[in-house]
Each structure stands twice: as structure tokens, then as C-alpha cells.
N, C-alpha and C positions, 0 to 999 in steps of 0.2 A: 579625446577619449572621455566618455561620460561614465555614469554609474554602471551602465551595461558592461563595459570593458572590465571594470573592477570586479564584477561578480563571476567572470569566467574562471573556470578551473578545469583540470583534467579529471577524468573518472566520473563515476556516477554520483558522488557526494554521499553515498551510503556504503556501509561495510557489508561486503558479501563475497563469498567464495566464488560467486558467479560473475564478479566484475571482470572487465576487460583490462586487466593490468597484470604485470608479471608476478607480483606477490600472490594475488588470487590464483593465478595459474599454478604457481609452485604449491600452494596449499591443496588445490584440487588434484594435481598430479601425484603428490606425495601421499595424500590420503588414499587414493586409488591403489598406488603401488604397495602401500602398507597393508592392504586388505581391510581397511576400516570403512565399513559401509556408510554411505551418505546419510542414511536414516539413523545411524548411531552417532552422528557427530553434529556439533553446533559450533560455528565460529563466531566469536564475540571479541571485539576490541575492549581492552580495559577501560578506555575512554571511548564511548560509543557515539561521539559526535565529531564533526570535522574540526580539526585544528589547523590553523594556518591562514593563508591569504589566497588571493586569486593566483598568485605566482607559484604556490606550492604548499604542501602539507608540512606541519610542524610536529615534532615529537612532544608527547605529553610530559608535563612537569609534575612535581609532587602535588601541587595544588589541584591540577586537573584530575590526577589519580584519586586524590581524597574526595573530590566532588563527585566522582563517578560511582562511589560506593553504593548509594541508594539504588542506582540503576542496575548494578550487578546483583544487588539483593532481590530486586524484582525478577530478574532472569532466573536466579537460583530458586526462587519460590515456585517457578514453573517446572523445575527439574527435580522432583522429590526422589527420583531413583538414580541420580547422578553418581557415577562410580569413579570416573577418572577425569582429571583436568590436565591439559597439556599447555601450560603457559609458554608462549613463544616469544622470547626476547626479555631483556631486563625489565622493561616497563611493565609488561604483563606479569612477570614473575613477582615484582614488588607489589602490584595491586592485588594479585591473587593471594600472596602470603599474608598481607594485612587482613584480607577478608577471611581466609581459611582459618587463621588462628582463632578467630572469634566465632565464626558461624559454621564452618564445615571441616572440623578437625579430622573426620574419618574419611574424607574424600582423598583418594590416591592422587598424588601430584607428580607429574613427569615433566620437569622443566627442560626446555631446549632452546635452540637458536631461533631468532626471528627469521621467517622464510623470505625475506626480501632479496632481490637480485644483488643488492650491494653487499649484504652479509655473505651470500654464497660466493660472490666474486673475490671477496677479501679473505675468506676462510674456506679453502678448498674442501676440508673435511666436514664442514657444517651440513651440507645437504644430506650426506650419508648418516650423520648423527641424528638429524631430524627424522629421517626415514626409519631409523632403528627405534626411536622413541615412539613414533606412531605405530610401528609394528608391535611394540610392547603394549601400547594402549589397546590395540586390536586383540592381542592375546588375552589381556586382562578382561576384556568384554566377551571373550569366547567367540570372536568374529574370525580369528585366524587360526 
């Protein structure tokens, strides 16, 4: 096995609600069920680059979350009318909280579970809780 084998990984290598994986499918399905229009939502990972190896993805640590701040700032600059953020999972919540305190104190925040199949399998109520949070976001935006 050469370098080519080391570079293989599953998924597209980019973050997208359109990816062919169960987390993306959960996001897509829950967004639609909640009545949150595609045009009114943007999905962004707190760390927007691939973490891990050819064998699998890794969760971001405190250092990666801190390093991602300037990238989040760039995205936020493109969203001057942002009203609601739904950080999904503890890592996203930590990254958003640090950013929000300094740069976006008036943006409504509705934290919820990460939409991964592992979370939904281990916490049966999590899917419904995510759905309710997304419904609340839709209501706040006047979409539902």
C-alpha cells in the first residue's frame, strides 16, 4: 500500500447537507420536517476542514476550535441579517459560544444535539429534540 491508499477516506471530504452520509441525511430530513426552508438555512461545521486520517474522521479539540474562529468570522461577515444559530453538539456549542460572546451577542441561539446516527441511537429522544429546536428556529424566522 502506497501513498494512494493512505489518502482514501469515505465521504466527499467537504461539509455539506447534500453529502451521502447519515448525518447529512438527518440534517436534510429534519430541516424539511421542521418547515425550515433550504434557502433560509446554512450548515457550517465549527471546524470547516477535515479532521482525521484515511481511516476515519476525528472530533475537533479545543485547539482546532480556536483556530477555526477566523473562518467563522468570514462566514458571519457574509450573513449581516443572521437571526438564529442552531449549534448542534457540544463542539459546535463551545465554538459558537466563544464567538457569540464577542461578536454576535444579539443572535438567538438554540443549542441542540449533534444529528449523527450515533447520537440518535444512544439517545432515543434526541431526534425529536432536534426537530423541535429546528421548528422553533423556523417559527422565529417566520417560516412556519
